[in-house]
C-alpha positions as CSV (number, residue, x, y, z in Angstrom):
1,M,0.0,0.0,0.0
2,T,1.3,3.4,-0.9
3,T,1.3,6.5,1.3
4,A,-1.7,7.8,-0.8
5,P,-4.1,4.9,-0.4
6,E,-5.3,3.3,-3.6
7,V,-8.0,0.6,-4.0
8,D,-6.3,-2.6,-5.0
9,T,-9.1,-5.2,-5.0
10,D,-12.7,-5.4,-6.3
11,P,-14.9,-5.3,-3.2
12,A,-16.8,-8.4,-4.4
13,E,-13.7,-10.5,-4.3
14,V,-13.5,-10.0,-0.5
15,G,-17.2,-10.2,0.3
16,F,-18.4,-6.6,0.0
17,D,-21.3,-5.4,-2.1
18,A,-20.0,-2.3,-3.8
19,G,-23.5,-0.8,-4.1
20,R,-24.1,-1.2,-0.4
21,L,-20.6,0.1,0.4
22,A,-21.5,3.3,-1.5
23,R,-24.1,4.0,1.2
24,L,-21.2,4.9,3.5
25,D,-20.0,7.8,1.3
26,R,-23.6,9.0,0.7
27,R,-24.1,9.3,4.5
28,L,-20.8,11.0,5.1
29,A,-21.2,13.4,2.1
30,R,-24.6,14.5,3.4
31,W,-22.9,16.0,6.4
32,V,-20.5,17.8,4.1
33,D,-23.4,19.0,1.9
34,D,-25.3,20.2,4.9
35,G,-22.4,22.3,6.1
36,Q,-21.9,20.2,9.2
37,L,-18.5,18.6,8.2
38,P,-15.8,20.5,6.3
39,G,-14.5,17.3,4.5
40,Y,-13.5,13.7,5.1
41,L,-11.5,10.7,3.9
42,V,-12.5,7.1,4.7
43,T,-10.7,3.8,4.0
44,V,-12.1,0.3,4.2
45,A,-9.9,-2.8,3.9
46,R,-10.6,-6.5,4.3
47,H,-8.1,-9.4,4.4
48,G,-5.3,-6.8,3.8
49,H,-6.9,-5.5,0.6
50,L,-8.0,-1.9,0.3
51,V,-11.5,-2.0,-1.3
52,H,-12.8,1.5,-0.7
53,V,-11.4,5.0,-0.4
54,G,-14.0,7.8,-0.2
55,S,-13.7,11.5,0.2
56,A,-15.7,14.7,-0.1
57,G,-15.4,18.4,0.9
58,Y,-12.3,20.4,1.7
59,R,-9.2,20.2,3.9
60,D,-9.4,24.0,3.9
61,V,-12.9,25.4,3.2
62,E,-11.9,29.0,3.1
63,A,-9.0,28.5,0.6
64,G,-11.0,26.0,-1.5
65,L,-8.4,23.2,-1.0
66,P,-10.1,19.8,-1.4
67,V,-9.4,16.7,0.7
68,E,-6.8,14.7,-1.1
69,R,-5.6,11.2,-0.4
70,D,-2.2,12.4,1.0
71,T,-3.8,15.1,3.2
72,R,-2.2,15.3,6.6
73,W,-4.5,15.2,9.7
74,R,-4.1,15.9,13.4
75,I,-5.0,12.5,14.7
76,Y,-4.9,13.6,18.4
77,S,-5.8,10.5,20.5
78,M,-5.2,8.1,17.7
79,T,-1.7,8.7,18.9
80,K,-2.5,6.6,22.0
81,P,-2.5,3.2,20.3
82,V,0.9,4.0,18.8
83,T,2.3,4.8,22.2
84,S,0.7,1.7,23.7
85,V,2.3,-0.4,21.0
86,A,5.7,1.2,21.8
87,A,5.3,0.4,25.5
88,M,4.3,-3.2,24.8
89,M,7.4,-3.6,22.5
90,L,9.5,-2.7,25.5
91,Y,7.4,-5.0,27.7
92,E,8.1,-7.9,25.3
93,E,11.8,-7.2,25.8
94,G,11.5,-7.6,29.6
95,A,12.0,-3.9,30.3
96,F,9.2,-3.9,32.9
97,E,6.2,-5.8,34.2
98,L,2.7,-4.4,33.8
99,S,2.4,-4.6,37.6
100,D,5.5,-2.4,38.2
101,P,4.8,1.0,39.9
102,I,5.7,3.8,37.5
103,A,7.5,5.6,40.3
104,K,10.4,3.1,39.6
105,W,11.2,5.3,36.6
106,L,9.1,8.4,37.3
107,P,9.7,9.1,41.0
108,E,7.6,12.3,41.0
109,F,4.5,10.1,41.0
110,A,5.5,8.2,44.2
111,E,3.9,10.7,46.5
112,T,1.0,12.0,44.3
113,R,-2.1,12.5,46.5
114,V,-5.6,11.4,45.8
115,Y,-8.6,13.7,45.9
116,V,-11.3,12.9,48.4
117,A,-13.5,16.0,48.8
118,G,-13.5,19.8,48.6
119,S,-13.0,22.4,45.9
120,A,-10.3,22.9,43.3
121,L,-8.9,25.7,45.5
122,R,-9.1,23.7,48.8
123,P,-9.1,20.0,48.0
124,V,-9.1,17.3,50.7
125,T,-6.6,14.5,49.8
126,Q,-5.2,11.3,51.0
127,P,-2.2,9.1,50.2
128,Q,-2.3,6.5,47.4
129,V,-3.5,3.1,48.7
130,E,-2.3,1.5,45.5
131,P,0.5,3.0,43.5
132,I,0.1,3.9,39.8
133,R,1.3,0.8,37.9
134,V,2.1,0.5,34.2
135,R,-1.1,-1.3,33.5
136,H,-3.1,1.6,35.0
137,L,-1.6,3.9,32.4
138,L,-2.4,1.5,29.6
139,T,-6.0,1.1,30.8
140,H,-6.8,4.7,31.9
141,T,-7.4,3.5,35.5
142,S,-4.5,5.6,36.9
143,G,-6.6,8.4,38.4
144,L,-5.1,11.0,36.0
145,T,-7.6,13.2,34.1
146,Y,-7.9,15.9,31.4
147,G,-8.5,19.6,32.1
148,F,-11.1,19.8,29.3
149,H,-13.5,17.4,31.0
150,H,-15.0,20.2,33.2
151,A,-16.5,17.4,35.3
152,H,-14.4,17.3,38.5
153,P,-12.5,19.7,40.8
154,V,-9.3,18.0,39.8
155,D,-10.1,18.9,36.1
156,A,-10.2,22.5,37.2
157,M,-6.8,22.2,38.9
158,Y,-5.4,20.9,35.6
159,R,-6.8,24.0,33.8
160,A,-5.4,26.3,36.5
161,A,-2.0,24.8,35.9
162,G,-2.2,25.4,32.1
163,H,-3.4,22.0,31.1
164,E,-6.7,22.1,29.1
165,W,-6.3,21.6,25.3
166,G,-2.5,22.1,25.6
167,T,0.4,22.3,28.0
168,P,2.4,25.3,29.3
169,A,4.7,26.8,26.6
170,G,8.2,25.3,26.5
171,A,7.5,22.5,29.0
172,D,8.9,19.1,27.7
173,S,7.7,15.6,28.7
174,A,9.6,15.5,31.9
175,E,8.4,18.9,33.1
176,V,4.8,18.2,32.1
177,C,4.8,14.9,34.1
178,R,6.3,16.7,37.2
179,Q,3.4,19.2,37.0
180,W,0.7,16.5,36.7
181,A,2.3,14.5,39.6
182,A,1.9,17.6,41.8
183,I,-1.9,17.6,41.2
184,P,-4.1,15.1,43.1
185,L,-5.5,12.0,41.3
186,V,-9.2,11.8,40.7
187,F,-9.4,8.4,42.5
188,Q,-7.3,5.7,43.9
189,P,-5.4,3.9,41.0
190,G,-7.2,0.9,39.7
191,S,-10.5,1.7,41.2
192,E,-12.2,3.4,38.2
193,W,-11.7,4.3,34.6
194,N,-11.3,7.9,33.6
195,Y,-10.0,9.2,30.2
196,G,-7.0,11.4,30.8
197,V,-3.3,12.0,30.4
198,S,-2.3,8.4,31.2
199,T,-0.9,7.7,27.8
200,D,1.1,10.9,27.8
201,V,2.7,9.7,31.0
202,L,3.2,6.3,29.3
203,G,5.0,8.1,26.5
204,R,7.4,9.6,29.1
205,L,7.9,6.1,30.5
206,V,8.9,4.9,27.0
207,E,11.4,7.7,26.9
208,V,13.0,6.9,30.2
209,V,13.1,3.2,29.8
210,S,14.4,3.3,26.2
211,G,16.7,6.2,26.6
212,L,15.3,7.8,23.5
213,P,13.0,10.9,22.9
214,L,9.5,9.6,22.0
215,D,9.7,10.9,18.4
216,E,13.0,9.0,17.9
217,F,11.7,5.8,19.4
218,F,8.6,6.0,17.1
219,E,10.7,6.7,14.0
220,Q,13.3,4.0,14.6
221,R,11.1,1.3,16.0
222,I,7.7,1.8,14.4
223,F,7.4,4.3,11.6
224,R,10.5,3.4,9.6
225,P,9.8,-0.4,9.7
226,L,6.2,0.2,8.7
227,G,7.0,2.7,6.0
228,M,5.0,5.5,7.8
229,T,6.9,8.3,6.1
230,D,4.3,11.1,6.7
231,T,3.6,10.6,10.5
232,S,5.3,12.9,13.0
233,F,4.9,15.2,16.0
234,G,3.7,18.3,14.1
235,L,4.9,19.2,10.6
236,R,8.6,18.7,9.9
237,E,11.0,21.1,8.2
238,G,10.2,21.1,4.5
239,D,6.6,19.7,4.9
240,D,4.0,21.7,3.0
241,V,1.8,23.5,5.5
242,E,-1.1,23.4,2.9
243,S,-1.0,19.6,3.1
244,L,-2.3,19.8,6.7
245,A,-6.0,20.1,6.9
246,R,-7.3,23.1,8.7
247,L,-8.8,22.6,12.1
248,Y,-12.5,23.5,12.7
249,A,-14.7,23.8,15.7
250,A,-18.4,23.0,15.8
251,V,-20.8,25.9,16.3
252,P,-24.1,24.6,17.7
253,G,-27.2,25.3,15.7
254,Q,-29.7,27.8,16.9
255,P,-33.0,26.8,18.6
256,G,-35.6,25.7,16.0
257,G,-33.7,22.8,14.5
258,A,-30.8,24.6,12.6
259,P,-27.9,22.1,12.3
260,T,-24.5,22.5,13.9
261,R,-22.1,24.3,11.6
262,F,-18.3,24.8,12.0
263,T,-15.8,27.6,12.1
264,P,-12.0,27.7,11.8
265,Y,-10.1,27.0,15.1
266,D,-6.7,28.3,14.1
267,A,-5.6,29.2,17.7
268,M,-5.3,25.5,18.5
269,G,-4.7,24.2,14.9
270,A,-1.5,26.1,14.5
271,A,0.1,24.1,17.2
272,A,0.7,21.2,14.7
273,H,2.6,23.4,12.2
274,A,5.9,22.6,13.9
275,K,7.4,20.1,16.3
276,P,6.3,21.0,19.9
277,A,8.4,21.0,23.0
278,F,6.1,18.4,24.6
279,L,5.9,15.2,22.6
280,S,2.4,14.1,23.5
281,G,2.1,10.3,23.5
282,G,-1.6,10.9,24.1
283,G,-2.3,13.2,21.2
284,G,0.6,14.8,19.4
285,L,0.8,13.1,16.0
286,V,-0.1,14.3,12.5
287,S,-0.6,11.5,10.0
288,T,-2.1,10.5,6.7
289,A,-4.8,7.9,5.9
290,G,-2.2,5.8,4.1
291,D,0.2,5.8,7.0
292,Y,-2.3,5.0,9.6
293,L,-3.7,2.2,7.5
294,R,-0.3,0.6,7.7
295,F,-0.5,0.8,11.5
296,A,-4.0,-0.6,11.6
297,E,-3.0,-3.4,9.3
298,L,-0.1,-4.2,11.7
299,L,-2.7,-4.7,14.4
300,R,-5.0,-6.7,12.2
301,R,-2.1,-9.0,11.3
302,G,-1.3,-9.6,14.9
303,G,1.9,-7.5,15.1
304,S,3.5,-8.5,11.8
305,Y,4.2,-6.4,8.6
306,D,5.7,-7.2,5.2
307,G,9.3,-6.9,6.5
308,G,9.0,-8.5,9.9
309,R,7.3,-8.3,13.2
310,L,6.9,-5.6,15.9
311,L,4.8,-7.5,18.4
312,S,3.7,-11.1,19.0
313,T,0.3,-12.2,18.0
314,R,-0.3,-13.2,21.7
315,T,0.6,-9.6,22.8
316,I,-1.8,-8.1,20.3
317,G,-4.5,-10.5,21.5
318,Y,-3.8,-9.6,25.1
319,M,-3.9,-5.9,24.4
320,T,-7.3,-6.0,22.7
321,R,-9.0,-8.0,25.4
322,N,-11.1,-6.2,28.1
323,H,-8.9,-5.4,31.1
324,L,-11.6,-3.8,33.2
325,P,-12.3,-5.8,36.5
326,G,-14.9,-8.5,36.2
327,N,-15.3,-7.9,32.4
328,Q,-17.2,-4.7,33.2
329,D,-18.0,-2.2,30.5
330,L,-17.1,1.5,30.6
331,E,-20.6,2.6,31.6
332,T,-20.3,0.5,34.8
333,F,-16.7,1.1,35.6
334,G,-15.9,4.4,33.9
335,R,-16.7,8.1,34.2
336,P,-18.7,9.9,31.4
337,L,-16.7,10.3,28.2
338,F,-17.0,13.3,25.9
339,A,-17.2,11.1,22.8
340,E,-20.5,10.2,21.2
341,T,-19.8,6.5,21.3
342,P,-22.0,4.7,23.9
343,L,-20.1,3.2,26.8
344,R,-22.5,0.3,27.2
345,G,-21.1,-3.0,26.1
346,V,-17.7,-1.6,25.5
347,G,-14.7,-2.5,27.6
348,F,-11.1,-1.2,27.5
349,G,-7.8,-3.1,26.9
350,L,-4.2,-2.0,26.8
351,G,-4.6,1.1,24.6
352,F,-7.9,0.4,22.8
353,S,-11.6,0.2,23.5
354,T,-13.1,-3.2,22.7
355,V,-16.7,-4.4,22.1
356,I,-17.6,-7.0,24.7
357,D,-21.4,-7.1,24.0
358,P,-22.5,-5.9,20.6
359,V,-26.2,-6.1,21.6
360,R,-25.7,-3.9,24.7
361,Y,-23.5,-1.6,22.6
362,G,-26.4,-1.0,20.3
363,V,-24.4,-0.7,17.2
364,L,-24.0,-3.3,14.4
365,S,-20.5,-4.6,15.3
366,S,-18.5,-7.7,16.1
367,L,-17.6,-9.1,19.5
368,G,-14.0,-8.1,20.1
369,D,-13.7,-5.3,17.6
370,Y,-11.3,-2.7,18.9
371,S,-10.8,1.0,18.2
372,W,-10.1,4.5,19.2
373,G,-10.5,8.0,17.8
374,G,-9.2,11.5,18.1
375,A,-10.6,14.8,19.4
376,A,-11.1,16.2,15.9
377,S,-13.5,13.3,15.0
378,T,-10.9,11.0,13.4
379,A,-11.4,7.3,14.1
380,F,-10.3,3.8,13.3
381,Y,-11.3,0.3,14.2
382,V,-10.2,-3.3,13.5
383,D,-12.9,-6.0,13.3
384,P,-11.0,-9.3,13.9
385,V,-14.2,-11.4,13.2
386,E,-14.7,-9.9,9.7
387,D,-11.0,-9.2,9.2
388,V,-11.8,-5.6,8.4
389,T,-9.9,-2.3,9.1
390,V,-11.6,1.1,8.8
391,G,-10.1,4.6,9.0
392,F,-11.9,7.9,9.0
393,Y,-10.3,11.4,8.9
394,T,-11.6,14.9,9.3
395,Q,-10.8,17.9,11.5
396,L,-13.9,18.8,13.5
397,L,-13.9,19.5,17.3
398,P,-15.3,18.1,19.4
399,S,-15.6,14.4,18.4
400,S,-19.1,14.3,19.9
401,T,-20.5,16.7,17.3
402,L,-21.7,14.0,14.9
403,P,-22.4,10.2,15.4
404,I,-19.7,9.4,12.8
405,R,-18.2,6.4,14.6
406,N,-21.4,4.5,15.0
407,H,-22.3,5.1,11.3
408,L,-18.9,3.8,10.2
409,R,-19.6,0.5,11.9
410,Q,-23.2,0.0,10.7
411,L,-22.6,1.1,7.1
412,V,-19.4,-0.9,6.6
413,K,-21.0,-4.0,8.3
414,Q,-24.2,-3.9,6.3
415,A,-22.1,-3.9,3.1
416,L,-20.7,-7.4,3.9
417,V,-22.7,-10.0,2.1
418,D,-20.5,-13.2,2.1
């Protein structure tokens, strides 16, 4: 597969009805035509063969620049699976155990307090009963949070320290982790699930354990072997700024049924125009559909690629199982998530959400399909039952604006007829 994804197989040869598959683009294009989505690109592959690439709209509406197959996208939290793979590569080498306390390498987290009561200005805290362990970072059960949640006093403490949709200017990974370690945890490690900066801390752990900055580890150990030539922390010197899609924010419709529209969000979008000081393992990468397809195919193939292997099939299988206690779903064990995807029937593994009950999930899907998405409405999933990978790319904040991820599953699944 090339960097710019090109269809290589007739859909019928791998069990897809092309006419039914076209429904996917009609649904997505309707959001573009209605002014709710600036543009998009979607890829569908089965058995390692790319059978569909669809796109519509613009990567920059105001400049009239269309979405192209090599358009670069801020993938935000789709960075998390990459960081999780990096950590598990080190795990396979015996660098640590999943049960190891992270304070072994990041001592600033040894004394982090846990919120019990009070306000953001006067919190009541207690010591950790259970230390933050490596597995807590991989499963978002560490007690760390995000400032943009606006759901808890600790979220407000993150914002007050300069951590909402970004981090303090000039602070690198080591400094950012020291700042987070000085703020209380939302809960005792391992006791709940909460989406937060866990994977960013995991990225710092990868740096300390490997002795390499995160971008160099990614480049040497993941991107170069997979041929992911257009994935990086921000644009690199010599990259065409116009190849990066413009970032947009949703503007809610007015009362009376007017649909949500969008407006440029350049204040945040410009952050991806150059390599940042903080290499965010939780959300810092820009990539292309072709590059991320290579990564998704690595997962589908159980850790192997055309030139070798990054992870064992057993490790991928372990990562994509539900690791929440008692096989609970996110609705039962987790705190509310900003994304539109229902939390019922969905568990969480080591870096991915995973469907544990398709009926309870309420979306046409397979048992064990695993996925994640980004804040700007990008998404991917791997369906190991159907042997399918799907990627979706746009630049619209927040990801809860439109039910894109549910439509991806139902419209791809209904096109399978074998």
